[in-house]
Each structure stands twice: as structure tokens, then as C-alpha cells.
C-alpha positions as CSV (number, residue, x, y, z in Angstrom):
1,M,73.0,65.2,83.7
2,S,74.6,68.6,83.1
3,T,76.2,69.5,79.7
4,L,79.8,70.5,80.0
5,V,80.7,73.8,78.2
6,E,84.4,74.3,77.8
7,E,86.0,77.6,76.6
8,P,88.5,76.3,74.0
9,A,91.1,79.0,73.3
10,S,91.8,81.5,76.1
11,R,90.3,79.5,78.9
12,V,88.8,82.6,80.4
13,A,85.1,82.6,81.0
14,I,83.0,85.6,81.8
15,L,79.9,84.4,83.8
16,V,76.9,86.7,83.8
17,P,73.8,85.7,85.9
18,C,70.7,87.4,84.6
19,Y,67.1,87.7,85.5
20,N,65.1,90.3,83.5
21,E,68.1,92.4,82.5
22,A,67.0,93.3,79.0
23,A,67.8,96.9,79.6
24,T,71.5,96.3,80.3
25,V,72.6,92.8,79.2
26,A,73.6,93.8,75.6
27,K,75.9,96.6,77.0
28,V,77.4,94.2,79.6
29,V,78.1,91.6,77.0
30,G,79.5,94.1,74.5
31,D,81.7,95.8,77.0
32,F,83.3,92.6,78.2
33,R,83.8,91.3,74.6
34,Q,85.6,94.5,73.9
35,A,87.6,94.5,77.1
36,I,88.8,90.9,76.8
37,P,88.0,89.6,73.3
38,E,89.8,86.3,73.8
39,A,87.3,85.3,76.5
40,T,83.9,83.8,76.1
41,V,80.9,85.6,77.7
42,Y,78.3,83.2,79.1
43,V,74.9,84.6,80.1
44,F,72.9,82.4,82.4
45,D,69.3,83.3,81.9
46,N,67.3,82.5,85.0
47,N,63.8,82.3,83.5
48,S,63.7,85.9,82.3
49,T,60.4,87.1,80.8
50,D,61.7,90.2,79.0
51,G,63.8,88.6,76.3
52,T,67.1,88.8,78.2
53,G,68.4,85.6,76.7
54,D,67.6,86.5,73.1
55,I,69.2,90.0,73.5
56,A,72.3,88.5,75.1
57,R,72.6,85.9,72.2
58,Q,72.4,88.7,69.6
59,A,75.1,90.6,71.5
60,G,77.5,87.7,71.1
61,A,77.1,85.8,74.4
62,V,76.7,82.0,74.8
63,V,73.3,81.8,76.5
64,V,72.6,79.0,79.0
65,H,69.1,78.6,80.5
66,E,68.8,77.8,84.2
67,K,65.2,76.9,85.2
68,K,65.7,76.9,89.0
69,R,64.9,80.4,90.2
70,G,67.5,82.0,92.4
71,K,71.0,83.4,92.0
72,G,72.5,80.6,94.0
73,H,71.1,78.0,91.6
74,V,72.5,80.0,88.7
75,V,76.0,80.1,90.2
76,T,75.8,76.3,90.8
77,A,74.9,75.8,87.1
78,M,77.8,78.1,86.1
79,L,80.4,76.0,88.0
80,E,78.9,72.7,86.7
81,K,78.5,73.6,83.0
82,V,81.4,75.9,82.2
83,D,85.0,74.7,82.1
84,A,87.8,77.2,82.0
85,D,91.1,78.0,83.7
86,Y,89.9,81.4,85.0
87,Y,86.4,82.6,85.8
88,V,85.1,86.1,86.1
89,M,81.6,86.5,87.6
90,V,79.8,89.8,87.1
91,D,76.2,90.9,87.5
92,G,74.3,91.7,84.4
93,D,73.0,95.1,85.6
94,D,75.8,97.2,84.2
95,T,77.0,98.5,87.6
96,Y,80.6,97.2,87.3
97,P,83.3,98.4,84.9
98,A,84.3,95.8,82.2
99,D,87.6,97.7,81.6
100,R,88.9,96.5,85.0
101,V,88.5,92.8,84.1
102,R,92.2,92.3,83.3
103,D,93.2,93.9,86.6
104,L,91.1,91.2,88.4
105,L,92.7,88.4,86.4
106,A,96.3,89.6,86.8
107,P,96.8,88.3,90.3
108,L,95.4,85.0,89.3
109,T,97.5,84.5,86.2
110,A,100.6,85.6,88.2
111,G,99.8,82.9,90.8
112,E,99.5,85.6,93.6
113,A,95.9,84.9,94.5
114,D,93.1,82.3,94.2
115,V,90.3,84.8,94.3
116,V,90.1,88.5,93.3
117,V,87.1,90.6,94.4
118,G,86.2,93.9,92.9
119,Q,85.9,96.1,96.0
120,R,83.1,98.5,95.2
121,E,83.7,102.2,95.4
122,A,80.5,104.0,94.6
123,V,80.7,106.7,91.9
124,D,77.6,108.3,93.5
125,R,77.4,107.0,97.0
126,S,73.9,108.4,97.7
127,E,72.5,106.6,94.6
128,A,74.4,103.4,94.6
129,Y,74.3,102.7,98.4
130,P,71.0,103.2,100.2
131,R,71.6,103.9,103.8
132,F,70.1,100.6,105.1
133,H,72.3,98.7,102.6
134,V,75.4,100.5,104.0
135,F,74.5,99.4,107.5
136,G,73.8,95.8,106.3
137,N,77.1,95.6,104.4
138,W,79.0,96.9,107.5
139,L,77.3,94.4,109.8
140,V,77.9,91.4,107.5
141,R,81.5,92.4,106.9
142,T,82.2,93.0,110.6
143,L,80.7,89.6,111.6
144,I,82.7,87.7,109.0
145,N,86.0,89.5,109.8
146,V,85.5,88.8,113.5
147,I,84.6,85.1,113.0
148,F,87.4,84.3,110.6
149,G,90.0,86.9,111.7
150,A,90.0,88.5,108.3
151,K,90.3,92.1,107.0
152,L,88.1,92.1,104.0
153,K,86.4,95.3,102.9
154,D,83.7,94.1,100.6
155,I,82.0,90.8,101.2
156,M,79.0,91.0,98.8
157,S,80.6,92.3,95.6
158,G,79.1,90.7,92.5
159,Y,82.3,91.3,90.6
160,R,84.9,88.6,91.3
161,A,87.4,86.4,89.5
162,F,88.7,83.0,90.6
163,T,90.8,80.1,89.4
164,R,89.8,76.6,88.2
165,E,90.8,75.1,91.5
166,V,88.3,77.4,93.4
167,A,85.5,76.6,90.9
168,M,86.0,72.8,91.2
169,N,86.2,72.8,95.0
170,L,83.7,75.5,96.0
171,P,80.5,74.1,97.6
172,V,77.3,76.1,96.9
173,I,74.2,75.7,99.1
174,A,72.7,79.2,99.0
175,I,69.8,79.7,96.5
176,G,69.4,83.5,96.6
177,F,71.4,86.7,97.0
178,D,73.3,85.3,100.0
179,I,75.5,83.5,97.4
180,E,78.3,86.1,97.5
181,T,78.4,85.9,101.3
182,E,78.5,82.1,101.2
183,M,81.3,82.1,98.6
184,T,83.4,84.5,100.7
185,L,82.9,82.3,103.8
186,H,84.1,79.3,101.9
187,Y,87.1,81.2,100.6
188,L,88.1,82.0,104.2
189,Y,87.4,78.5,105.6
190,R,89.5,76.9,102.9
191,R,92.3,79.5,103.3
192,W,92.3,80.5,99.7
193,V,94.3,83.7,99.0
194,I,91.9,86.6,98.5
195,R,92.9,89.9,96.9
196,E,90.6,92.9,96.8
197,I,91.0,95.5,94.0
198,P,89.0,98.8,94.1
199,V,86.6,99.2,91.2
200,A,84.0,101.9,90.4
201,Y,80.5,101.0,91.3
202,R,77.7,102.9,89.6
203,D,74.0,103.0,90.1
204,R,71.7,100.9,87.8
205,P,70.9,102.7,84.6
206,A,67.4,103.9,83.8
207,G,65.0,101.0,83.0
208,S,67.0,98.5,85.2
209,V,65.3,97.4,88.4
210,S,67.0,95.7,91.4
211,K,65.6,92.3,92.4
212,L,67.1,92.6,95.9
213,N,64.6,92.6,98.8
214,T,66.5,94.4,101.6
215,I,64.8,92.9,104.6
216,H,64.2,89.3,103.3
217,D,67.6,88.9,101.6
218,G,69.4,90.7,104.5
219,L,68.0,88.2,107.0
220,R,68.9,85.4,104.6
221,V,72.5,86.6,104.6
222,L,72.7,86.8,108.4
223,F,71.2,83.3,108.6
224,R,73.8,82.1,106.1
225,I,76.6,83.5,108.2
226,L,75.4,81.8,111.4
227,S,74.8,78.5,109.5
228,V,78.4,78.5,108.1
229,F,79.8,79.7,111.5
230,R,78.0,76.7,113.2
231,S,79.1,74.2,110.5
232,Y,82.7,75.4,110.0
233,K,83.7,76.9,113.3
234,P,81.8,74.5,115.6
235,L,84.3,74.6,118.5
236,T,83.9,78.4,118.7
237,F,80.1,78.4,118.1
238,F,79.2,75.7,120.6
239,G,82.1,76.8,122.9
240,V,80.5,80.3,123.2
241,I,77.1,78.7,124.0
242,G,78.7,76.4,126.5
243,I,80.5,79.3,128.3
244,K,77.3,81.3,128.5
245,L,75.4,78.4,129.9
246,F,78.2,77.8,132.5
247,L,78.0,81.4,133.5
248,I,74.2,81.1,133.9
249,C,74.9,78.0,136.0
250,L,77.2,79.9,138.3
251,A,74.8,82.8,138.6
252,L,71.9,80.6,139.5
253,A,74.0,78.7,142.1
254,A,75.2,82.0,143.6
255,V,71.6,83.3,143.9
256,A,70.5,80.1,145.5
257,K,73.3,80.0,148.0
258,F,73.6,83.7,149.1
259,W,70.2,85.3,148.4
260,V,67.6,82.5,149.0
261,S,66.9,81.0,152.5
262,P,67.9,77.3,152.9
263,G,64.4,76.1,153.5
264,S,62.8,77.9,150.6
265,S,61.4,75.9,147.6
266,Y,62.9,78.5,145.3
267,R,66.3,77.4,146.4
268,M,65.7,73.9,145.2
269,A,64.3,75.2,141.9
270,L,67.3,77.4,141.3
271,M,69.7,74.5,142.1
272,V,67.9,72.3,139.5
273,L,68.1,75.0,136.9
274,S,71.8,75.5,137.8
275,G,72.5,71.8,137.3
276,T,70.5,71.7,134.1
277,S,72.6,74.7,132.8
278,L,75.8,72.9,133.7
279,A,74.7,69.8,131.9
280,M,73.8,71.8,128.8
281,S,77.1,73.6,129.0
282,L,79.0,70.4,129.0
283,G,76.9,69.0,126.2
284,A,77.4,72.1,124.0
285,C,81.2,72.0,124.5
286,S,81.2,68.3,123.7
287,I,79.3,68.8,120.5
288,G,81.8,71.5,119.5
289,V,84.8,69.3,120.1
290,I,83.3,66.3,118.2
291,V,82.2,68.3,115.2
292,Q,85.5,70.1,115.1
293,L,87.3,66.8,114.9
294,I,85.0,65.6,112.1
295,N,85.6,68.8,110.2
296,F,89.3,68.4,110.5
297,R,89.1,64.9,109.0
298,F,87.0,66.2,106.1
299,L,89.6,68.9,105.5
300,E,92.3,66.2,105.3
301,L,90.3,64.2,102.8
302,E,89.5,67.2,100.8
303,S,93.2,68.2,100.6
304,V,94.2,64.7,99.4
305,Q,91.4,64.6,96.8
306,R,92.3,68.1,95.5
307,R,95.9,67.1,95.1
308,R,95.0,63.9,93.3
309,R,92.6,65.8,91.0
310,S,95.3,68.4,90.3
311,R,97.8,65.7,89.3
312,R,95.1,63.9,87.1
313,D,94.4,67.2,85.3
314,D,98.1,67.8,84.7
315,R,98.4,64.3,83.2
316,T,95.4,64.9,81.0
317,E,96.8,68.2,79.7
318,R,100.2,66.6,79.0
319,D,98.6,63.7,77.1
320,G,96.2,66.0,75.2
321,A,93.4,63.7,76.1
322,T,90.6,66.1,75.2
323,S,87.5,64.7,73.5
324,P,85.9,66.5,70.5
325,A,82.8,67.3,72.6
326,A,85.0,69.0,75.2
327,R,86.6,71.2,72.5
328,S,83.2,72.4,71.3
329,P,81.8,75.6,72.9
330,T,78.4,74.0,73.0
331,G,79.6,70.6,74.3
332,R,78.2,68.8,71.3
333,G,81.2,68.3,69.1
């Protein structure tokens, strides 16, 4: 059972996922403590072997150990173990500016957005953005914008802020570096208001090594997009498959009728294939309609549950029903 960690005063939590970031974590923690001293900085150490956790603790962060390897597992632990009103998630590699944190929080506190993403603008594009990464980012952004009808400019930024509502209702399935993509897909599916704010993005400092595997993690991101597309846009996903199968059916039937002689065995084979394609087309469209209806029902239930949870939280705040353990930064009273 997870231990709840609640930020008691400002209710702003800075969440820093880290794996072997000894070269940069102290600076990241120090910069954010200086930029927003009323917040608490939480460093989630994902089995580092270079002393990242000890360095972060000495720099003034609350360190939480997460034994399951993978950034997705770390984000899941963050959302489960840290309780606050506003969350800021930032990588521990010192590539994002801490002095922009209040700019990310401003639309949230003003009630103008649910999520604010730091849109990366490279200080040195040749260093910060390898050519293949540029193409990968463009491909992912284009796919997501087309699927969801959005106009986002940076899908995979590791610098983002969001509200308590988002933290409590955001499902996390990804286990690796596809987590930012998955989070963005869920923002869009749930129609949360997203604001993008340009921030400087610099290359990793000397001694800091990226853990990103371009090919492996890139394929994982693409698979995540297709998986979410299938699950949350089933009518479109299966509808496209159904239409393509129907066109194949028509093409096979046309070939059998106009280009193959009536007595040929090939004609019978083509007609069988055409009929099979038609059946598969109808099946795909039926699956899309059924899953779409199921998804709609789940959205209705989720909306009701979110509203009830919000009212329950409001009553709790009014009554001041907060346990001593919840007021403790360590959750132990």
C-alpha cells in the first residue's frame, strides 16, 4: 500500500524523476527551491547507482525511492504518493529553466487551463535536437494532431504543470519514455484545456548522459499512439479498417467480373476473397460502433465520479478534516 505524501503549506509540488542524474540533480533541486521556495521538491529516485538520491536529499529535496524501473512507473508513483493542488513535473537533467516555473503555474492558478506544457525552444538546436529526434517529434506531433484534431506544438516535453484534478484522473499505463506521449493523449481524450508556453531548452551539461534509446523508445511511442487511438477512437480506427476492407472487396469483385472469364477457377477464388473482405469490413465497423458506445458509457461514469469526488474534497476542506499523518511531509505524523 503506497504512503501518501502531502505538501502542507503552498500545495505546490515539484516532481523530478531521476535515474543516475548525480551530475545535475543538485542544481535542478537548488534552482527550483530558489525559483519557488514555497513549493516542495520531490525527487523520485528510480534505482540510481551513482548516489543521485543522497545528493538530492543533501540539496533539500524530499527523496522517494521507486524500485520499478522505467519513467512510466516513476510517474505512476508520483501521482499516487504526492498530494498537492498543483504539480510541476520536470526532468532531472538540467535541460529546462526553473525560472519559468511560475509562468507554467499561472494559467492553472488563474483557472485558465488544466495542463500547461513547456514548449521547448532549443538554445542550440544542433546540440539539443539530433536530426532523427526532430523527425520523430514531428511524426508523433502530426499523428496526434490529426487523430484528435489538435494544434499542439510539443508533445513530448518533460516540463509540464497540471492541476490536482488531472493528477487524480490521469490513467498511466506506459512504463518508459512514452509516458509524455501517453499523458498528452489522455489530456486530449478527456478534453482538458492545454496551454503551451515557450521555454528555453538546453543541451545536457557535461557529465550527464541521456537514457533515451532513439529507435527502441521511438517505436514504443508510435505503438502507444496506435494503442490509444484504437482504445479511445475505436469508431475511427476500426472504421478506417472497415472502409479499406470494403474497397478491397469492390476491387476483387470488379476484377472477377470484368477481367476474368466466367468459367475460370480464378473467378471463384476472387469472389470468395471478395466476400471474405466484405464480411471482415462489416465486422470491423461493428466492433468500432460497439466499443465506441462502451467508451461513451465509461466517459459518463467517469464524469459523475469526478464530480462526486470534487464535492467530497470541497466538503473535506470546509470541515478541516485532515489527519495528522496527512499534514506531515513524510506521511508519518
